[in-house]
C-alpha positions as CSV (number, residue, x, y, z in Angstrom):
1,X,14.3,-35.0,-19.2
2,X,13.4,-31.8,-17.0
3,X,11.9,-28.8,-19.0
4,X,14.2,-25.8,-19.3
5,X,12.9,-22.5,-19.4
6,X,14.5,-20.8,-22.6
7,X,14.4,-17.1,-22.3
8,X,15.5,-15.3,-25.5
9,X,17.9,-12.2,-25.2
10,X,15.3,-10.0,-27.0
11,X,12.0,-10.6,-28.6
12,X,9.4,-8.0,-30.2
13,X,7.5,-6.3,-27.4
14,X,4.0,-6.7,-29.1
15,X,0.7,-6.4,-26.9
16,X,-0.4,-9.4,-24.7
17,X,-3.8,-10.9,-25.6
18,X,-6.3,-9.1,-23.0
19,X,-8.4,-12.2,-23.1
20,X,-5.7,-14.7,-22.7
21,X,-7.0,-17.8,-20.7
22,X,-5.4,-18.7,-17.5
23,X,-3.4,-15.5,-17.2
24,X,-1.8,-15.1,-13.7
25,X,0.9,-13.3,-12.0
26,X,4.4,-14.3,-13.0
27,X,7.3,-15.2,-10.7
28,X,9.0,-12.1,-11.7
29,X,6.1,-10.1,-10.8
30,X,5.7,-11.8,-7.3
31,X,9.5,-10.9,-6.6
32,X,8.7,-7.3,-7.7
33,X,6.0,-7.0,-5.0
34,X,8.1,-8.5,-2.5
35,X,10.9,-5.9,-3.0
36,X,8.5,-3.0,-3.1
37,X,7.0,-4.0,0.2
38,X,10.6,-3.5,1.7
39,X,10.3,0.2,0.8
40,X,6.7,0.2,2.3
41,X,8.1,-1.3,5.4
42,X,10.6,1.4,5.8
43,X,8.2,4.2,5.5
44,X,5.8,2.3,7.9
45,X,8.7,2.2,10.5
46,X,9.4,6.0,10.3
47,X,5.4,6.7,10.5
48,X,5.5,4.4,13.7
49,X,8.3,6.4,15.2
50,X,6.4,9.8,14.5
51,X,3.3,8.5,15.9
52,X,4.8,7.2,19.2
53,X,7.0,10.5,19.6
54,X,4.3,12.9,18.9
55,X,6.1,14.0,15.6
56,X,2.9,14.1,13.4
57,X,4.8,15.6,10.5
58,X,5.8,12.0,9.9
59,X,2.3,11.5,8.5
60,X,3.2,13.9,5.7
61,X,6.6,12.2,5.2
62,X,4.8,8.9,4.9
63,X,2.5,10.2,2.2
64,X,5.2,11.6,0.2
65,X,7.1,8.2,0.3
66,X,4.1,6.2,-0.2
67,X,2.9,8.0,-3.4
68,X,6.4,7.3,-4.9
69,X,6.2,3.6,-4.0
70,X,2.8,3.1,-5.2
71,X,3.1,5.1,-8.4
72,X,6.1,3.2,-9.5
73,X,4.5,-0.1,-8.6
74,X,1.2,0.8,-10.2
75,X,2.7,1.8,-13.6
76,X,4.8,-1.2,-13.9
77,X,1.8,-3.5,-13.0
78,X,-0.4,-2.2,-15.7
79,X,2.5,-2.2,-18.2
80,X,3.3,-5.7,-17.5
81,X,-0.4,-6.7,-17.9
82,X,-0.3,-5.3,-21.5
83,X,3.4,-6.0,-22.6
84,X,5.1,-8.6,-20.5
85,X,7.4,-10.3,-23.1
86,X,9.6,-12.0,-20.6
87,X,13.0,-11.7,-22.5
88,X,16.4,-11.1,-20.8
89,X,16.3,-7.5,-21.5
90,X,12.7,-7.1,-20.0
91,X,13.8,-9.0,-17.0
92,X,16.9,-6.8,-16.4
93,X,14.9,-3.6,-16.8
94,X,12.5,-4.9,-14.2
95,X,15.3,-5.6,-11.9
96,X,16.5,-2.0,-12.3
97,X,13.0,-0.8,-11.1
98,X,13.4,-3.2,-8.1
99,X,16.9,-1.8,-7.4
100,X,15.4,1.8,-7.5
101,X,12.8,0.9,-5.0
102,X,15.5,-0.5,-2.7
103,X,17.7,2.8,-3.1
104,X,14.5,4.9,-2.4
105,X,13.9,2.8,0.9
106,X,17.6,3.4,1.9
107,X,16.7,7.3,1.8
108,X,13.5,7.1,3.6
109,X,14.9,8.2,7.0
110,X,16.6,11.2,5.4
111,X,13.3,12.2,3.7
112,X,11.4,12.1,7.1
113,X,14.1,14.1,8.8
114,X,14.8,16.8,6.1
115,X,12.0,16.8,3.6
116,X,14.4,16.1,0.8
117,X,16.6,12.9,-0.1
118,X,18.9,12.6,-2.9
119,X,18.8,8.7,-2.4
120,X,15.1,8.8,-2.6
121,X,15.1,11.0,-5.9
122,X,17.7,8.8,-7.3
123,X,15.8,5.6,-6.6
124,X,12.7,7.1,-8.1
125,X,14.6,8.2,-11.0
126,X,16.0,4.8,-11.7
127,X,12.5,3.3,-11.5
128,X,10.9,5.9,-13.9
129,X,13.8,5.8,-16.5
130,X,13.6,2.1,-16.7
131,X,10.0,2.4,-17.4
132,X,11.1,4.9,-20.2
133,X,13.2,2.2,-21.8
134,X,10.3,-0.1,-21.5
135,X,7.8,2.3,-23.4
136,X,10.4,3.0,-25.9
137,X,10.6,-0.9,-26.5
138,X,6.8,-0.8,-27.0
139,X,7.0,2.1,-29.5
140,X,9.1,0.1,-31.7
141,X,7.4,-3.2,-31.3
142,X,3.6,-2.2,-31.1
143,X,3.2,0.2,-34.1
144,X,-0.7,0.6,-33.4
145,X,0.2,1.9,-29.9
146,X,3.3,3.9,-30.8
147,X,1.7,7.3,-30.1
148,X,0.7,6.0,-26.8
149,X,4.0,4.6,-25.9
150,X,5.9,7.7,-27.1
151,X,3.6,9.8,-25.0
152,X,4.5,7.8,-21.8
153,X,8.0,7.8,-22.6
154,X,8.2,11.6,-23.2
155,X,5.9,12.4,-20.5
156,X,7.7,10.3,-17.7
157,X,11.1,11.8,-18.8
158,X,9.9,15.4,-18.5
159,X,8.2,15.0,-15.0
160,X,11.2,13.1,-14.0
161,X,13.7,16.0,-14.9
162,X,11.4,18.2,-12.8
163,X,11.5,16.0,-9.8
164,X,15.3,16.1,-10.0
165,X,15.2,20.0,-10.4
166,X,13.1,19.9,-7.1
167,X,16.2,19.1,-5.1
168,X,17.3,22.6,-5.5
169,X,14.1,23.9,-3.8
170,X,14.0,24.6,0.0
171,X,11.4,25.6,2.3
172,X,8.4,23.5,3.5
173,X,5.8,25.6,1.5
174,X,7.6,25.5,-1.5
175,X,8.5,21.8,-1.3
176,X,4.9,20.6,-0.6
177,X,3.6,22.8,-3.2
178,X,5.9,21.6,-5.8
179,X,5.3,18.1,-4.7
180,X,1.4,18.4,-5.2
181,X,2.0,19.9,-8.6
182,X,4.4,17.1,-9.6
183,X,1.8,14.5,-8.3
184,X,-0.9,16.1,-10.6
185,X,1.6,15.9,-13.5
186,X,2.5,12.3,-12.9
187,X,-1.0,11.2,-12.8
188,X,-1.9,13.2,-15.9
189,X,0.6,11.4,-17.9
190,X,-1.3,8.0,-18.4
191,X,-4.5,9.8,-18.9
192,X,-2.9,11.9,-21.7
193,X,-1.2,9.0,-23.2
194,X,-4.2,6.9,-23.5
195,X,-6.3,9.6,-24.9
196,X,-3.9,10.5,-27.5
197,X,-2.8,7.0,-28.8
198,X,-5.5,4.6,-27.5
199,X,-5.8,2.4,-24.3
200,X,-3.1,-0.3,-23.7
201,X,-4.4,-4.1,-23.9
202,X,-4.3,-4.8,-20.1
203,X,-5.8,-8.0,-18.9
204,X,-8.5,-7.4,-16.3
205,X,-8.4,-10.5,-14.6
206,X,-4.5,-10.2,-14.4
207,X,-5.0,-6.6,-13.0
208,X,-7.4,-7.8,-10.3
209,X,-5.1,-10.5,-9.2
210,X,-2.0,-8.2,-9.1
211,X,-4.0,-5.6,-6.8
212,X,-5.1,-8.5,-4.7
213,X,-1.7,-10.0,-4.2
214,X,-0.2,-6.8,-3.3
215,X,-3.0,-6.2,-0.7
216,X,-2.1,-9.6,0.7
217,X,1.6,-8.9,1.0
218,X,1.2,-5.5,2.5
219,X,-0.9,-7.3,5.1
220,X,1.9,-9.4,5.7
221,X,4.2,-6.5,6.5
222,X,1.4,-5.5,9.1
223,X,1.6,-8.9,10.8
224,X,5.5,-8.8,10.7
225,X,5.8,-5.3,12.1
226,X,3.3,-6.0,15.0
227,X,4.9,-9.5,15.9
228,X,8.3,-7.5,16.0
229,X,7.0,-4.9,18.2
230,X,5.6,-7.6,20.7
231,X,9.0,-9.5,20.5
232,X,10.8,-6.3,21.5
233,X,8.5,-6.1,24.6
234,X,9.2,-9.7,25.5
235,X,12.7,-9.5,25.1
236,X,13.1,-6.6,27.7
237,X,11.7,-5.7,31.0
238,X,8.7,-3.3,31.3
239,X,10.1,0.0,32.1
240,X,8.1,3.3,31.9
241,X,9.4,6.2,29.9
242,X,7.7,9.4,30.7
243,X,9.2,11.7,28.2
244,X,9.0,9.3,25.3
245,X,11.8,10.8,23.5
246,X,13.6,7.4,23.5
247,X,10.0,5.8,22.7
248,X,10.9,3.7,19.6
249,X,13.8,1.9,18.1
250,X,15.0,2.6,14.8
251,X,14.2,-0.9,13.6
252,X,10.6,-2.0,13.1
253,X,8.8,-0.9,15.9
254,X,10.9,-2.5,18.7
255,X,11.0,-0.8,22.0
256,X,14.3,0.9,23.3
257,X,16.8,-1.4,24.8
258,X,17.6,-1.1,28.4
259,X,20.3,-2.4,30.7
260,X,18.4,-4.7,32.9
261,X,17.9,-8.4,31.7
262,X,15.1,-10.8,31.6
263,X,11.7,-10.5,29.6
264,X,8.7,-8.4,30.5
265,X,6.4,-11.4,29.7
266,X,2.7,-11.2,28.2
267,X,0.5,-8.7,30.3
268,X,-3.1,-8.9,30.1
269,X,-3.0,-5.5,28.1
270,X,-0.5,-6.9,25.5
271,X,-2.7,-9.9,25.1
272,X,-6.0,-7.8,24.5
273,X,-4.1,-5.7,22.0
274,X,-2.7,-8.7,20.1
275,X,-6.2,-10.2,19.8
276,X,-7.6,-6.8,18.5
277,X,-4.7,-6.5,16.3
278,X,-5.4,-10.0,14.7
279,X,-9.0,-9.2,14.5
280,X,-8.2,-6.1,12.4
281,X,-5.9,-7.7,10.0
282,X,-8.1,-10.7,9.5
283,X,-11.0,-8.3,8.9
284,X,-9.0,-6.1,6.5
285,X,-8.5,-9.3,4.4
286,X,-11.9,-10.5,4.7
287,X,-13.4,-7.1,3.4
288,X,-11.1,-6.7,0.6
289,X,-11.9,-10.3,-0.8
290,X,-15.6,-10.2,-0.1
291,X,-16.0,-9.7,-3.7
292,X,-14.2,-10.3,-7.0
293,X,-12.7,-6.9,-8.2
294,X,-12.4,-7.8,-11.8
295,X,-16.1,-6.4,-12.4
296,X,-14.5,-2.9,-11.6
297,X,-11.9,-3.2,-14.2
298,X,-12.5,-3.0,-17.9
299,X,-16.1,-2.1,-17.7
300,X,-16.0,1.6,-18.4
301,X,-12.8,3.7,-18.7
302,X,-14.0,6.0,-15.7
303,X,-14.4,3.1,-13.4
304,X,-10.9,1.5,-14.3
305,X,-9.3,4.8,-13.8
306,X,-11.1,5.2,-10.4
307,X,-10.2,1.6,-9.4
308,X,-6.5,2.1,-10.2
309,X,-5.9,5.4,-8.5
310,X,-8.1,5.0,-5.4
311,X,-6.0,1.9,-4.4
312,X,-3.2,4.3,-3.2
313,X,-5.6,5.0,-0.3
314,X,-6.3,1.3,0.2
315,X,-2.6,0.2,0.3
316,X,-1.4,3.2,2.3
317,X,-4.2,2.5,4.9
318,X,-3.0,-1.0,5.3
319,X,0.7,0.1,5.8
320,X,-0.5,2.8,8.3
321,X,-2.5,0.3,10.4
322,X,0.7,-1.6,11.0
323,X,2.5,1.5,12.0
324,X,-0.4,2.3,14.5
325,X,-0.5,-1.2,15.9
326,X,3.3,-0.8,16.5
327,X,2.7,2.6,18.3
328,X,-0.1,0.9,20.3
329,X,2.4,-1.6,21.8
330,X,4.7,1.3,22.8
331,X,1.7,2.9,24.5
332,X,0.9,-0.2,26.5
333,X,4.5,-0.5,27.6
334,X,4.8,2.9,28.6
335,X,7.4,3.7,25.8
336,X,5.1,6.5,24.1
337,X,5.1,10.3,24.5
338,X,1.5,10.4,23.3
339,X,-1.8,9.5,24.7
340,X,-3.9,6.3,23.9
341,X,-6.4,8.5,22.3
342,X,-4.0,9.7,19.8
343,X,-2.7,6.3,18.8
344,X,-6.3,5.1,18.8
345,X,-7.2,7.7,16.2
346,X,-4.0,6.9,14.3
347,X,-5.4,3.3,13.9
348,X,-9.1,4.1,13.4
349,X,-8.4,6.7,10.5
350,X,-6.7,4.4,8.2
351,X,-9.3,1.6,9.0
352,X,-12.1,4.1,8.3
353,X,-10.3,5.2,5.1
354,X,-9.9,1.5,4.0
355,X,-13.6,0.7,4.7
356,X,-14.9,3.9,2.9
357,X,-12.9,3.5,-0.2
358,X,-13.8,-0.1,-0.6
359,X,-17.4,0.6,0.1
360,X,-17.7,3.4,-2.4
361,X,-15.8,1.3,-5.0
362,X,-18.2,-1.5,-4.6
363,X,-21.3,0.9,-4.5
364,X,-20.2,2.4,-7.7
365,X,-19.8,-0.9,-9.3
366,X,-23.1,-2.1,-8.2
367,X,-24.7,1.5,-8.9
368,X,-26.2,1.3,-5.5
369,X,-25.8,3.7,-2.6
370,X,-27.0,0.8,-0.2
371,X,-23.8,-1.3,-0.9
372,X,-21.6,1.4,0.7
373,X,-23.7,1.8,3.9
374,X,-22.1,-0.9,5.9
375,X,-18.7,0.4,5.1
376,X,-19.6,4.0,6.0
377,X,-21.3,2.6,9.2
378,X,-18.1,0.8,10.2
379,X,-15.9,3.7,9.6
380,X,-18.2,5.9,12.0
381,X,-18.1,3.1,14.6
382,X,-14.2,2.7,14.6
383,X,-13.9,6.7,14.8
384,X,-16.3,6.8,17.6
385,X,-14.4,4.1,19.4
386,X,-11.1,6.1,19.1
387,X,-12.9,9.3,20.5
388,X,-13.8,7.5,23.6
389,X,-10.3,7.7,25.0
390,X,-10.2,4.2,26.4
391,X,-7.2,2.4,27.6
392,X,-4.9,1.3,24.4
393,X,-5.7,-2.5,24.8
394,X,-9.4,-2.0,25.0
395,X,-9.5,0.5,22.2
396,X,-7.6,-1.8,19.8
397,X,-9.8,-4.7,20.9
398,X,-13.1,-2.8,20.3
399,X,-11.8,-1.6,16.9
400,X,-11.1,-5.2,16.1
401,X,-14.5,-6.3,17.2
402,X,-16.3,-3.7,15.2
403,X,-14.4,-4.8,12.2
404,X,-15.2,-8.4,13.0
405,X,-18.8,-7.1,13.1
406,X,-18.6,-5.8,9.6
407,X,-17.3,-9.1,8.3
408,X,-20.3,-10.8,10.2
409,X,-22.7,-8.4,8.7
410,X,-21.4,-9.4,5.1
411,X,-21.4,-13.2,5.9
412,X,-25.3,-12.9,6.9
413,X,-26.1,-10.8,3.9
414,X,-24.2,-13.2,1.6
415,X,-26.1,-16.2,3.2
416,X,-29.5,-14.5,2.6
417,X,-28.5,-14.0,-1.3
418,X,-27.5,-17.7,-1.4
419,X,-30.8,-18.8,0.2
420,X,-32.6,-16.8,-2.4
421,X,-30.6,-18.2,-5.4
422,X,-30.4,-21.8,-4.3
423,X,-33.9,-23.6,-4.2
424,X,-34.8,-25.6,-1.2
425,X,-35.1,-29.5,-1.8
426,X,-38.4,-31.0,-1.9
């Protein structure tokens, strides 16, 4: 007889054991991540269009959207680590957060165009108010953490009301200023809640896995965007576009459609760019997983907060790499209005940010500045490559080789440590 997963309609939402053995991400959490990557892909596509056409205000729009996506994802990830009770109501509220993410994704183009989007605000409100409902369940089911839960519920509700009220504002200075203020308010809510009522019982190994899996899924989006950009080139003849106004299609970095038939084929430049792009993606993965991040979580409240919040830069940098690689394809195929140097910097900057953030995190965990030196050196090298103003394929390849060199340095250092720890035979 096959086992049936019997899910109760409602069960008390008490805390999970933070030392629970074999705690891993649930199928619901994996689906949650996949849905959120749709929103990230939408933001990255708009960033790609901005980079290719020289509309660099898209960088600001990307930052605004990405904060909303990351903040909703992060809040749910930590909540689920402490309170996932897996009943029907919990699943439905999680689905509501996912639906809000998709609604937010639908409104991303409007936000990039106008700086405001009712769909984005509505999607964000749906995500955050579903979290309020979850915290109210905790307030009822976990009496020792009732103050924490109620502070979360009230704080999220108040800040969300302010986000909705922000729709009435106009003018870029006011919009950006109010956004910064509300971001600070959002980030203050968890700190205030856990100061007042005590820390929630998250599972360090589970959180480390959740962050790792999300990194992998965002890397997958980078690969998909890059492949789709190359597919667009192969499906169309190589046609120059001097003005670049038509420099990118509205879907996943595909070059603009043209009348003629036949494929452009793989050019040497496109091959070099593809090799460099793969080196970059593989190196991003290797550099993230060169150590277990669980030692950064749960060993001191300050380090836990730093790990949690600094990952917005890690995730955003990975997504931005995908947008920059798609823009690099546009440059190689003469479908861009900007120079190769500009796109090289658009690629090098997120790579450098990624490297520096991880290097500083690892250095802080080891209490050693030396740990961060290779990461800082790698960041300097990739920025120097971008500054050279090389042809696009060569710039991407050299950035990829520099990152592969960073991986090689880690491999050599790891082998030395292993040799010191393992006694030789005989």
